[in-house]
C-alpha positions in Angstrom: 0.9 12.8 20.5 0.0 14.6 17.3 3.6 15.5 16.7 4.5 11.8 17.1 1.9 10.8 14.5 3.2 13.4 12.0 6.8 12.5 12.6 6.1 8.7 12.2 4.3 9.0 8.9 6.6 11.6 7.5 9.4 9.2 8.1 7.4 6.4 6.5 6.5 8.6 3.6 10.3 9.0 3.0 11.3 5.4 3.5 8.4 3.0 2.9 9.2 1.7 -0.5 7.3 -1.1 -2.4 3.6 -0.3 -2.8 0.6 -1.2 -0.8 1.5 -4.8 0.2 4.9 -3.6 1.5 3.3 -0.7 3.3 0.8 -2.9 5.1 3.7 -5.1 6.2 5.7 -2.1 7.5 2.7 -0.6 9.3 2.1 -4.0 10.9 5.7 -4.4 12.0 6.0 -0.9 13.5 2.6 0.1 14.8 0.5 -3.1 15.4 0.5 -5.3 18.4 0.5 -5.3 22.2 1.6 -1.9 23.5 1.6 -0.2 20.1 -1.0 1.9 18.3 -3.6 -0.7 17.5 -4.2 -4.4 18.2 -3.9 -7.0 15.5 -7.7 -7.4 15.4 -8.2 -3.6 14.9 -5.6 -3.6 12.2 -7.3 -6.4 10.2 -10.6 -4.5 10.4 -8.8 -1.5 9.0 -7.4 -3.5 6.1 -10.9 -4.8 5.4 -12.5 -1.4 5.5 -10.1 0.3 3.1 -10.7 -2.3 0.5 -14.3 -1.3 0.4 -13.9 2.4 -0.3 -12.3 4.3 -3.2 -8.8 5.6 -3.0 -5.3 4.3 -2.2 -5.4 1.5 0.4 -2.1 2.0 2.1 -2.7 5.8 2.5 -6.1 5.2 3.9 -4.7 2.6 6.3 -2.2 5.2 7.5 -5.0 7.7 8.1 -7.0 5.1 10.1 -3.9 4.3 12.2 -3.5 8.1 12.8 -7.2 8.3 13.8 -6.8 5.4 16.2 -3.9 7.2 17.8 -5.0 10.8 17.8 -8.6 11.2 16.5 -9.5 13.4 13.5 -6.4 15.5 13.8 -4.3 12.3 13.9 -6.0 11.1 10.7 -5.2 14.4 8.9 -1.6 14.5 10.1 -1.0 10.8 9.2 -2.3 11.4 5.7 -0.3 14.5 5.1 2.8 13.0 6.6 2.6 10.0 4.4 1.7 11.8 1.2 3.6 15.1 1.1 7.2 13.8 1.5 6.6 11.1 -1.1 5.1 13.6 -3.5 8.1 15.9 -3.1 10.6 13.0 -3.6 8.7 12.0 -6.7 8.8 15.6 -8.0 12.5 15.8 -7.4 13.3 12.5 -9.1 11.0 12.8 -12.2 13.5 15.0 -14.1 16.4 12.7 -13.2 14.8 9.3 -13.7 15.4 8.9 -17.4 19.1 9.6 -17.0 19.8 7.1 -14.2 17.1 4.4 -14.5 19.3 2.1 -16.7 22.5 2.4 -14.6 23.5 -1.1 -13.2 23.8 0.3 -9.7 20.2 1.6 -9.8 18.8 -1.6 -11.2 20.7 -3.6 -8.6 19.5 -1.4 -5.8 15.9 -1.8 -6.7 16.3 -5.6 -7.1 17.7 -5.7 -3.6 14.8 -3.7 -2.3 12.3 -6.0 -4.0 13.9 -9.1 -2.5 13.7 -7.5 1.0 10.1 -6.4 0.4 9.0 -10.0 -0.6 10.4 -11.3 2.7 8.8 -8.4 4.6 5.3 -9.0 3.2 5.6 -12.8 3.8 6.6 -12.2 7.4 3.8 -9.7 8.0 1.2 -12.1 6.5 2.4 -14.9 8.7 2.3 -12.7 11.8 -1.2 -11.5 11.1 -2.6 -14.9 10.6 -3.8 -16.6 13.8 -2.8 -20.1 14.9 -4.9 -22.5 12.7 -6.2 -24.5 15.6 -7.5 -21.4 17.4 -9.1 -19.6 14.5 -9.5 -22.0 11.5 -12.2 -19.8 10.0 -9.7 -17.0 9.4 -7.5 -19.3 7.4 -10.5 -20.5 5.4 -11.5 -16.9 4.7 -8.0 -15.9 3.8 -7.8 -18.8 1.3 -11.2 -17.8 -0.1 -10.0 -14.2 -0.7 -6.8 -15.5 -2.3 -8.7 -17.8 -4.6 -11.1 -15.0 -5.7 -8.2 -12.7 -6.3 -6.5 -15.4 -8.4 -9.7 -15.7 -10.4 -9.5 -12.0 -11.4 -12.1 -10.5 -9.0 -11.3 -6.9 -8.2 -10.2 -6.3 -4.6 -13.3 -4.4 -3.3 -15.5 -7.2 -4.6 -13.4 -9.9 -2.9 -13.7 -8.2 0.5 -17.4 -7.4 0.1 -18.3 -10.8 -1.2 -16.5 -12.8 1.5 -17.6 -10.4 4.2 -21.3 -10.7 3.2 -21.1 -14.5 3.0 -19.6 -14.7 6.4 -22.2 -12.3 7.8 -25.2 -14.1 6.2 -24.1 -17.5 7.5 -25.0 -16.3 11.0 -23.1 -14.3 13.6 -19.9 -16.2 14.2 -18.6 -17.0 17.7 -15.7 -14.5 17.0 -16.7 -11.4 16.7 -2.4 20.1 -20.0 -4.6 22.5 -18.0 -3.6 22.2 -14.4 -7.2 22.5 -13.4 -8.2 19.8 -15.9 -5.6 17.6 -14.3 -7.1 18.3 -10.9 -10.6 17.3 -12.0 -9.3 14.2 -13.8 -7.4 13.0 -10.7 -10.3 14.0 -8.4 -12.5 11.7 -10.4 -9.9 8.9 -10.3 -9.4 9.3 -6.6 -13.1 9.2 -6.0 -13.7 6.0 -8.0 -10.4 4.1 -7.6 -11.1 0.9 -5.7 -8.3 -1.4 -4.4 -4.6 -0.8 -4.5 -2.7 1.8 -6.4 -1.9 -0.7 -9.1 -5.4 -0.2 -10.6 -4.3 3.3 -11.4 -2.2 2.1 -14.3 -5.2 1.3 -16.4 -7.1 4.5 -15.6 -4.1 6.7 -16.4 -4.1 5.5 -20.0 -6.8 8.1 -20.5 -4.1 10.7 -20.2 -2.5 9.4 -23.3 -5.8 9.2 -25.1 -6.5 12.9 -24.3 -3.0 13.9 -25.5 -1.8 15.1 -22.1 1.2 12.6 -22.1 2.9 10.4 -24.6 3.1 6.7 -23.9 6.8 6.9 -22.9 6.0 9.8 -20.5 3.2 7.7 -18.9 5.6 4.8 -18.4 8.1 7.1 -16.8 5.5 8.4 -14.4 4.4 4.9 -13.5 8.0 3.8 -12.9 8.6 6.7 -10.6 5.5 5.9 -8.6 6.9 2.4 -8.2 10.4 3.3 -7.1 9.8 6.2 -4.8 8.8 5.8 -1.2 5.3 6.4 0.2 2.0 5.9 -1.6 2.0 4.5 -5.1 -0.5 7.1 -6.1 2.3 9.7 -6.1 2.5 8.5 -9.7 -0.1 11.3 -10.2 2.6 13.8 -9.0 5.0 12.7 -11.7 2.3 12.6 -14.4 1.0 16.0 -13.5 4.5 17.4 -13.6 5.2 15.9 -17.1 1.9 17.2 -18.4 1.9 20.8 -16.9 4.9 21.4 -14.8 4.8 22.2 -11.0 1.2 23.5 -11.0 0.1 20.3 -12.7 2.0 18.2 -10.2 0.5 20.0 -7.2 -3.1 20.0 -8.5 -2.8 16.3 -9.6 -1.6 15.3 -6.2 -4.3 17.3 -4.4 -7.0 15.9 -6.7 -6.1 12.2 -6.3 -5.6 12.2 -2.5 -8.4 14.6 -1.4 -11.2 12.0 -1.7 -9.2 9.6 0.5 -9.3 12.0 3.4 -13.1 12.4 3.1 -13.8 8.7 2.7 -11.4 7.7 5.5 -13.0 10.2 7.9 -16.3 8.5 7.2 -14.9 5.0 7.6 -13.2 5.9 10.9 -16.5 7.0 12.3 -18.4 3.9 11.1 -15.8 1.6 12.5 -16.1 3.3 15.9 -19.9 3.4 15.9 -20.4 -0.2 14.9 -17.5 -1.9 16.7 -19.7 -3.8 19.1 -22.6 -4.6 16.7 -22.8 -8.4 16.1 -23.7 -8.2 12.4 -21.0 -5.6 11.7 -18.5 -7.7 13.6 -19.4 -10.7 11.6 -19.0 -8.9 8.3 -15.7 -7.4 9.3 -14.5 -10.9 10.4 -15.2 -12.2 6.9 -13.8 -9.1 5.2 -10.6 -9.2 7.3 -9.9 -12.8 6.2 -10.5 -11.8 2.6 -8.1 -8.8 3.0 -5.4 -11.2 4.2 -6.0 -13.3 1.1 -5.4 -10.2 -1.0 -2.1 -9.6 0.8 -1.2 -13.2 -0.1 -2.1 -12.6 -3.7 0.0 -9.5 -3.8 2.9 -11.5 -2.4 2.5 -14.2 -5.1 2.5 -11.6 -7.9 5.6 -9.8 -6.5 7.4 -13.1 -6.0 6.6 -14.4 -9.5 8.0 -11.2 -11.0 11.2 -11.1 -8.9 12.3 -14.5 -7.8 13.7 -15.7 -11.1 16.9 -17.5 -9.9 18.5 -19.1 -6.9 20.4 -16.0 -5.9 17.1 -14.1 -5.5 15.6 -17.0 -3.5 18.7 -17.1 -1.3 18.7 -13.5 -0.4 14.9 -13.4 0.1 15.1 -16.3 2.6 18.0 -14.5 4.3 15.8 -11.4 4.7 12.9 -13.4 6.0 15.2 -15.0 8.6 16.4 -11.6 9.7 12.9 -10.3 10.0 11.8 -13.3 12.1 14.6 -12.4 14.4 13.1 -8.9 14.8 15.6 -7.1 12.5 14.4 -3.5 11.9 12.5 -3.6 8.5 13.5 -0.2 7.2 17.2 -0.9 8.0 16.9 -4.2 6.2 15.4 -2.6 3.1 18.2 0.0 3.1 20.9 -2.6 3.4 19.4 -4.8 0.7 19.1 -1.8 -1.6 22.7 -0.9 -1.0 23.8 -4.6 -1.4 21.9 -5.0 -4.7 23.6 -1.9 -6.1 27.0 -3.1 -5.1 26.3 -6.6 -6.5 25.4 -5.3 -9.9 28.6 -3.2 -10.0 30.7 -6.2 -9.0 29.0 -8.3 -11.6 29.8 -5.7 -14.2 
């Protein structure tokens, strides 16, 4: 069982492109549902919980899935499997990125990936939402989370606020120097709430301290976006640019170490309070808010990417394939290849 957990998340660490929203969708498609690792209800509670603790949400969700499957060792192996391959890929690509990023085939490949990811996130969100007539409160909570996110409220506050409101209304019927880089990223990993996208603002401090130039920071952020696995492997690229391989290793260790500690605590809390009525009420509200945040991420991704009828056409094609149970990772690979070939053909 433990080998299966490590193998699963190592594979996902090498193939799961797209950032937290896409990772949630891929996890949901592969590991959630009848006969799989966790039920839909358990998964929604995990999404709610990771929004309330510091660290990278999708990595912590991977750890919770590993814990559900194989206990504490499963949590550890899932985290290492998801993080280490992505960090190594980022380290390999950081020296090459500036040379190839502007090539039409590379730009086209990433456009194809983005279109496939939009469809994947949309399909996962729809699948996680219950039928409106059966659980209308979940739709209401999801819309509340979406509205609060649109108003600019940070992710942990959205989940906390909606969860508390739902709990208080009554129990519902439904239940440089490498060591300096290490300390810097340990602090970031201990205080970073929400998705990895919040990291962008925090890492500006590296420019202020003179560890990176603005262009190097942008390169590191770009590499975090385009490589598979957790978005926080941006720290790997930034550490490498600032202090070589020792900087990359210590930056990666610093930013992810708190996630293991916090997720161990959350896994225990979820298990201990899984039948407590007030805890169930809070998690019901928080789960709906977490779905609203996924919807907001989908809106942001679509607004940036769906700029013409060709993008809309291929996104709808991808959505249709996913609804027919087409394998998601195979779809992303085909769309990445197709996007690259399309840009070559267009010249």
